[in-house]
MARTIKE-782462 format. One record per residue (C-alpha): x, y, z; residue in one letter. Coordinates in steps of 0.1 Angstrom, whole numbers, plus 5000, padded with zeros to 4 digits. Layout:
N
XYZA/...
//
This chain:
485
496850574769M/495650224761A/494649994790T/493549644791L/490549524812Y/491449174823L/489149064851F/486149214869R/484449024897F/481149154910D/479648904934L/476749124946S/474248904928S/475248584946I/473048474975G/474048585010R/474248365041S/472248435073E/475548405093N/476948755095P/480048635113G/481448475081R/482048645049H/483348425022L/484048055019H/485947894990R/485947534981F/487947354954R/487647004939G/490846814937Q/492546854904G/490347144892H/491647484883L/488347664884E/487347754920P/483747774933S/482648054956W/480048094983V/479548464992L/478448535027R/478848905027R/478949144999R/481949345010N/484449065003V/485548964968V/487448654958A/490348664934V/489748424906K/492148294880S/494948524890V/498148464910K/500448734923A/503348784947F/501748924978Y/504949054993G/505149095030G/501948905037A/503448635058Y/501748445086G/503448335117L/502647975110N/503547705084D/500347735063N/500747825027K/498148095024T/496448264994G/495348604983L/492448804995I/490549114984C/487949275006T/486649514980A/483349474961D/485149434928E/488649364917L/489849514884H/493149494865Y/494749744842V/497749684821S/500749924821V/501850024786P/505349894776N/505549654805S/504149314816D/502549454848W/498849444854K/497949664883L/495249564908A/492449814914L/490149744944W/486749904937R/484050004961Y/481050134941P/479050414956P/476250334980S/472850364965L/471650544997R/474250824993A/474051144973P/475251124937S/478751244932R/480451384901N/483951234904H/485450894912P/487950874940L/491450724938L/493350614969L/497150574968L/499050394995S/502450445011G/505750295000V/505749925002G/502049925012S/499249724996N/495549814996A/494949655031L/495749985049G/492750155034Y/490349865043D/491749705074L/488349615089S/484749715085P/485149965113E/488550095100S/487950125063S/488650455046F/487650305013A/484250185025R/483550505043Y/484050705011M/481950474991S/479150515017N/479450895011Q/478550824974G/482050814958Y/483050544933D/486150454953T/489250274939W/492550164956I/495550124934L/498249864941E/501349974922V/503549724905R/505149464928G/502649504956L/499549324967G/497549164939L/499349344910S/500949084888T/502749014855T/501948764828E/505148574836K/504548554873I/500948454867E/501748184843S/504648054864E/502547994895T/499047944883L/499347564883E/501647534913K/499547624942Q/496047744952P/495048084938L/493148194968V/492848055003K/491248195034A/488648435040S/487848755055V/488649085072Y/489548895104E/492048665087N/493548825056S/496748655047E/499048645017G/501148404998S/504448354982N/505648304947V/507848004941S/511048024921S/510747954884R/513647714884D/516847644903G/518847904885Q/519648224903T/521948504896S/524948604917N/522848854936I/520148594945A/522848344954T/524548594977Q/521248694993L/520348324996G/523548235014Q/523048525038W/519548405044N/520648045051K/523348175075N/520748375094L/518348085096I/521147865110N/521948135137I/518248155146I/517947775148D/520847765172G/519048015195A/515947795200Q/516947725236Q/515948075244L/512447945254G/510248265254P/511548355220F/510448025205Q/507448175187P/509648455174F/512248215161V/509548015143Q/508048335128G/511448455117V/512448125102T/509148105082S/509548455069A/513148405059L/512348075042E/509648235021E/512048525014F/514548255001Q/511948124977E/511348464962Q/514848574956L/514748524918D/511548724917V/513249014935Y/515749034906E/512949164884K/512249454908Y/513949714885D/511950034887W/511950364906D/509550624920F/509150784885D/507850464871H/504950484896Y/504450854887L/504750834849E/503250484842E/501350324870D/499250614883V/498350744848P/497250404836A/495050364867A/493550704863M/492650644826E/491050314835Y/489050464863I/487850744840R/486750494814N/484850294840Q/483250584860S/482850834831K/483051164850P/481651454829N/484851664831D/487251364830G/488651444864K/489251234896L/489451304932L/492451154950A/493751074985I/497350974991G/498950855022H/502750895027S/504250804993M/500750814978G/500551184987G/504151234974I/502951094941L/500051344940L/502351634948Y/504751524921A/502051474895M/500651834901I/504151974899S/505051784867R/501851884850C/502252244861S/505752244846F/504452104813K/501352324814K/498952034812V/495951964833D/496551684859P/492951584856Q/492451614894L/489451794908A/491051804943S/493451594964V/494051515000V/497551425013T/497951235045L/501351255062A/503151345030S/505951585020S/508351644992L/510951795015D/511751635049Y/514851845058R/513252065086P/512051765105S/513651495126N/511951225106S/512850875117S/513550795080L/516850955084R/517950635101L/517750475066L/520150725050L/523350525061P/521950235040L/522050445008K/525750404999D/525950035008P/522849964987A/524450134957Q/527849984962N/526549624966F/523849664940N/521149534963V/518049504941P/515349514968V/514549605004F/512249335019P/510249575040I/507449315046G/509649025057P/511649255079L/508549385097L/507349035102V/510748955119I/510649265140A/507049265151H/507349005179P/510249205195L/508149525193A/504849395206S/505849125232R/507949125264P/510749225268P/509749475240Y/513249505226V/512049695196L/509049865212A/510050195195W/509050045161L/505450025171K/505350405177D/506450455140Q/503050315130V/500550395157S/500250575190V/499350375221E/495650285222D/494850425187M/494850095169L/493549765183H/496549515188P/494849265165T/494449515137L/498049645142L/499349295139E/497249235109K/498549555093L/502249475101V/502049115090L/499949155059N/500149515048G/503649555033F/505749405006G/509149444992S/510349754974V/513149804948P/516249974961A/515850224933K/512550344947V/514050404982L/517150564968L/515150814948Q/512850884977L/515950954999S/516351284980S/513651425002V/516451495027F/518551685001E/518452054993K/515252124973G/513651804982G/512551514960L/514051494925R/513451284894D/515550984886R/518051204868N/518351444897G/517651744874T/513951814882F/512951914917Q/509251844922Y/508752104949K/509752394926D/506652394905H/503852344931L/503252724930R/502052704894Q/499452434903G/495652494903N/494452194923V/492752244957P/494752044983I/493951935019L/497151845037A/496851655070L/499651575095A/499751375127G/500951545158D/503051245168Q/504051125134D/507651015137L/508050935100I/506551245084C/506351505112P/504151815109P/507352025101E/507951815070A/504351835059V/504352215063Y/507552245043E/505652135012T/502352305021V/504052655022K/505052614985E/501352584975I/499352894967P/497452984999R/494053004983Q/494452644972L/495752465003V/494252385036S/496552245063Y/495652075096K/497651895123V/495551615138L/495851555176G/495451755207K/497951835236P/495951615260G/495251355234G/494251185213P/497451175193H/498151055157Y/501150865144A/501850785108H/499150525101Y/496650655127D/495450905101I/494350625079V/492850355101G/492950425138S/489950385161R/489150755158L/489850795121A/486250725112S/484950995135S/487751265133E/489551215100V/487151065074Y/484451325079P/487051605076L/488251455043V/484751395030A/483751755037D/486651885018F/486051654988L/482351734988N/483152104985R/485252044954H/483151774938D/481952014911M/481951984874V/
//
């Protein structure tokens, strides 16, 4: 499969600052397109000459912010038969670590960008694995994070700064402006709904304590309004990720890392793990090698029926979404709106926080950073296909004729499946429903958490305060055992 190498930024040779508290400073001369960079820490990379819709990365202020990448290198790979260029965050192996045989691919959950795997220096799954000697890559699938298309890039390149702001402590995103004033009926309807909601919120400003919330909601919705015509282009489903995005990324990584046997190691969180399960199943059915030496799934399942997953709350939205032809679910903007009500008195939506992290497992600042910057918008087609995990037989392909769970028994890839004991989104019962379909000699299964604590919710497996001591070593040990040619 042909891929296109567009940009590669390796800033390791630029001089470092003596100030460890700052990482990267960017300055731009007025009227110049080419930015200048001053690197102050090697583990931050700037995005140069590229503009993308960083969905869901809205700040609770009026600043128009830019894009940020905290990896050592940022690569792009084109997707055949589409305009998409997928962002690959790269963390080369540490020179002090043992030499490894395979590169490592990290896949995020639905609507999630790469931030979740590299939330801070202390909560960075990606950097931990690179320090173990693995050439580590995070894929941002189409429509998320820094992934872009030629059209979006050319439309916005001259309209606003490419990158603004800085570091782990303050990673913020940006919006894409509309191409012109023309919108379709769908965008017009969504726009009118958006204006009505803003008017309602403006009328509630006398609430006093809710003033910061009102300002944040208004900001998020205004940016949502600007992006409506971009959302119309969100016309893909889960199988596009499976059949196009992931294979393109894997081929690119193979060409860059050159493993002797052509295989990769992979870790998938939530939908990322579902993609790995589906790939193994599809390849088993076709009797082809998935080119995976081993995989780790974190809070993932192809069949959620035995569990009381909170995702069942979304099922009533399925028919309205189909009937009204809603093109996209703005997960990121909705989380921005909900976050103040979940994290501040009177905690009207406090239950939402538990969906992400158990109390005291994630520092409030990092939790806020994740919620405000870690999610984008997702095509309705993706969520509608994923809803089949609650149907008999579990996840199906877009045609509804291929059930991915049916062919896991023919697979030959070693798998470590981890679940969180207090994961409300993908409970252990759901994880095990897929695990039991895998040959016993190939699968290892563990529920993280103890009766007296600590406990693990959906994201805690990836970036909580204990992940680096309890989860990352467990994953690394498993991958090390299977890092053989």
